[in-house]
N, C-alpha and C positions, 0 to 999 in steps of 0.2 A: 716355955710359954711365953715369957717375955721376949724371946728372940722372935717368936712367930708374930706377935703383936707389933714388934718393931719392924719386921719385914713387910707386913700388911700396911702399916702406916707409910713407910718409905714408898711402897708400890702406889698407894693412893695419892700421895703427894707428887710422885713422878708423873702419874696420869693427869692429874690436875694441872701441873706445870706444862705438860705436853699440849693439853687442850687450851690453855691460856696462850702459849706461844703460837699455836695454830690460828687462833682467833686474831692475834696481833699481826700476823703476817699479812702483807698486803696481798689482796686478791689480784688475779690477773684481769685484764680488761673485759675479757668476755664474761667472766663471773660477775664483775661490777655492772655491766650492761644488762645482764639477766636479772640481777637483783633490782636494779633501777626500773627496768621494764615491769617487773612484777609489782613493785610499789606503785608505779604510775596506773597500771591497769586496775589495781585494787582502789586507788584513789578516784579514778574515773567512774568506776562502778558505784562508789559511795556518792559521788555528786550526781550521777545520773538518777540514782534511787531517790535522793533528795529532791531533785527537781520533778521527778514523777509524782512524788508524794504531795509537793506543793500544788501542782497542777490538779491532782485529785481533790485536795482540800478546797481549792478555788472553785472547781466545778461543783462540788457538793454545796458549798456555801451559796453559789448562784441558785441552785435548786431549791435551797432552803428559803432564800429571799423571795423567790417567785411564788413558791407555795404560800408563804406568808402574806404577800400581796393579794393573792387570789382569795385567800381565807378572809382577809380584811374587806376585800371588795364584796365577797359573798355575804358578809355579816352586816354590811351597812344598810341603815335604814333609808327610806325614801327621802327624808329631809337631808341626811348626810350626802346622798348622791347628788341631789340637787345643788347642794352647797359646794360640792366638789366640781360639778359642771360650771358653776358660776365662777368659781375660782380659776378654773382652767381657761375659760374664756376671757377673763380679765388678764390672766397671764399672756394669753396669745395676742391680745390687743397691745399690751405693753411691749412685748417682744417685737411686734410688727412696727412700732414706732422706732424701735432701735434698728432693726435690720432692714426689712423691705415691706412693701405694701402687700406682697403675696403671702406673708405670714398672718395677716389680718384674718380672722375668722369669717369676715363678710367681704372678703376682697372681691369675689365675683358679683355680689350684690352692688358693691360700689360701682362696677363697670356696667352691670345690666340690672336694671331695677325690677325685672321679671324673674330674676334667678331665684329669689327666695320662693316665689310662687311655684316655679318648677320643682324645687327642692321639696315642697310640701305637697306635691301632686295636685295642685289647684289649677284651675283655668287661668291663664295669665291675663293680666289687664292689657287691653289693647288701647294704644294712644292713636287716636285719629287726627290727622291734620285737617285744620279748617279750610 
């Protein structure tokens, strides 16, 4: 019995030594290139999946923000809407001072005094020459 155990133990150690030597032997260039190619393809797939996931998160975040803005706008009271319109108009005026006169909310009115009348669908005032 002891001889059988010793034989099994020696065979096991011989196999383990053979596997260790096999792993330590340098691979030929083709095997190295195949292994490297497999690693690179796996890494590329991981990166592409991460980028795809980030794009999906960003797209879903935009959808969520848009829905929140629409809900906020739908829930606004009349006073809040008017306050927002006033604030937007003031911002446009300040922006027009920095950039150009075309950004002013009344830039057409500044050029043509009848433009506001046209916008409100009223009869324009006619200026007659004396």
